[in-house]
C-alpha positions in Angstrom: 100.6 56.8 56.8 99.3 53.9 54.9 97.1 51.0 56.1 100.2 48.7 55.7 102.1 51.2 58.1 99.1 51.3 61.0 99.1 47.3 60.5 102.9 47.4 61.1 102.7 49.7 63.8 99.8 47.5 65.4 101.7 44.4 64.7 104.9 45.8 66.4 103.1 46.8 69.6 101.5 43.4 69.7 104.8 41.9 69.3 106.5 43.9 71.6 103.9 42.5 74.2 103.9 39.2 73.4 108.1 38.8 73.2 108.1 40.2 76.7 109.3 37.1 78.5 111.5 36.3 75.4 115.1 36.7 76.0 116.7 35.4 72.9 116.5 36.7 69.5 116.3 40.4 68.3 113.9 43.1 69.0 113.2 45.9 66.1 113.0 49.7 67.6 109.3 49.4 67.2 108.9 46.3 69.2 111.5 47.8 71.8 109.9 51.0 72.3 106.3 49.9 72.7 107.7 47.1 75.5 109.5 49.9 77.0 106.5 52.3 77.1 104.3 49.2 78.6 106.9 48.5 81.3 107.4 52.2 82.3 103.7 52.9 82.4 103.5 50.0 84.9 106.0 51.5 86.9 105.1 54.8 87.0 101.5 53.4 88.2 103.1 51.3 90.6 105.3 54.4 92.1 101.9 56.4 92.2 100.2 53.8 94.2 103.2 53.8 96.6 102.8 57.5 96.9 99.3 57.2 97.5 99.9 54.5 100.3 102.7 56.4 101.8 100.4 59.8 101.9 97.1 57.9 103.2 99.2 56.1 105.8 100.7 59.5 107.1 97.5 61.1 107.1 96.0 58.0 109.2 99.1 58.8 111.5 97.8 62.3 112.2 94.3 61.2 113.2 95.3 59.1 116.3 91.6 58.5 117.9 90.2 56.2 114.8 92.2 53.1 115.6 90.3 51.2 113.5 90.4 53.0 110.2 94.2 53.4 111.2 94.7 49.8 111.6 92.9 49.1 108.2 95.2 51.6 106.2 98.1 50.0 108.0 97.5 46.7 106.7 96.6 47.9 103.4 100.3 49.8 103.5 101.7 46.5 104.5 100.0 44.4 101.7 101.1 47.3 99.3 104.9 46.9 100.3 104.7 43.2 100.0 103.0 43.7 96.5 105.9 46.1 95.4 108.4 44.2 96.7 107.5 41.6 94.4 106.6 43.7 91.4 109.2 45.8 91.0 111.8 42.9 90.5 109.6 41.7 88.0 109.5 44.7 86.0 113.0 45.4 86.2 113.7 41.8 85.0 111.2 42.4 81.8 112.7 45.6 81.1 116.2 43.8 81.1 114.9 41.0 79.0 113.7 43.7 76.5 117.2 45.2 76.5 118.7 42.2 75.6 117.1 41.4 72.6 117.5 45.1 71.7 121.4 44.9 72.2 121.0 41.4 70.0 119.4 43.6 67.3 122.0 46.2 67.0 124.8 43.7 67.1 125.9 43.5 71.0 125.8 40.9 73.5 123.6 40.7 76.5 127.0 41.4 78.7 126.3 44.8 78.1 122.7 45.0 79.2 123.8 42.6 82.1 126.4 45.3 83.3 124.1 48.0 82.7 121.2 46.6 85.1 123.3 44.8 87.5 124.7 47.6 88.5 122.0 49.7 90.4 121.0 46.4 92.1 124.7 45.7 93.4 124.8 49.5 94.7 121.6 49.0 96.4 122.6 45.7 97.8 126.3 47.2 99.0 124.6 50.2 100.7 121.7 47.9 102.2 125.1 45.4 103.8 127.2 48.7 104.7 123.8 50.2 106.4 123.0 46.7 108.4 126.7 46.2 109.5 126.6 50.0 110.9 123.3 49.3 112.7 124.0 46.0 114.3 127.8 45.9 114.8 128.6 49.3 115.4 125.4 49.9 116.9 125.2 53.7 114.9 123.5 54.9 112.1 125.8 56.7 109.2 123.7 59.0 107.3 126.4 60.5 105.1 127.1 56.9 103.5 123.5 56.5 103.2 122.9 59.6 101.1 126.0 58.9 99.1 124.7 55.3 98.4 121.0 56.7 97.6 122.6 59.3 95.2 124.9 56.3 93.5 121.8 53.9 92.8 119.9 57.3 91.5 122.6 58.0 89.1 122.9 54.7 87.8 119.4 54.3 87.1 119.5 57.7 85.2 122.2 56.3 83.4 120.1 53.1 82.6 117.3 55.6 81.4 119.6 57.3 79.2 120.8 54.1 77.5 117.1 53.1 76.9 116.4 56.5 75.3 119.3 55.5 73.1 118.4 52.2 72.3 114.6 53.5 70.9 116.5 55.5 68.3 119.5 53.3 67.5 119.0 51.7 64.1 119.0 47.7 63.3 122.2 46.3 62.4 121.2 45.6 58.6 121.0 41.8 57.5 120.9 39.1 59.9 123.4 38.8 62.8 124.4 35.9 65.5 121.5 36.5 67.2 119.2 35.9 64.2 117.3 37.6 60.9 116.7 41.1 61.1 113.3 41.6 62.3 112.7 44.7 59.9 113.5 42.8 56.9 110.4 40.9 55.5 110.9 37.2 54.3 109.1 36.2 51.1 
């Protein structure tokens, strides 16, 4: 690897980080991969903290004698729930924005990314609505439909992950397209 390539990789990572909030334009493979790695690293970190919070809460529930520490863990768990509810959609939106720019780079419109990222959200909202109707109107809990919807949400997220991996390897459309100039081509 030459110095120029190392410099190019560093600028791609920096460019991916700086353009993470910009939806217009094109995103080359290196830039997309760097932004996806940053976002997925934050996702995994968030999920690990979620697991630790759940385990600590469950362990505190076992020891019912120490009410003060149990209340502190419960409070920290509730705070974490709110942070998770705020952070997870933000990270999901950032991943969507990066995918839109990458779709532009290979010549596709943002409609593909909207369909891809909206599907798990709609399945989740539909399952939540059906669960609330079952609980409050029919006064019962339907475990079968809940399990089906959980697996549908997971399946749609697996499809999203597969498409993200494909987009990491798909080459850029050569030359300029309707979304802007090719980010891989150096202008004089």
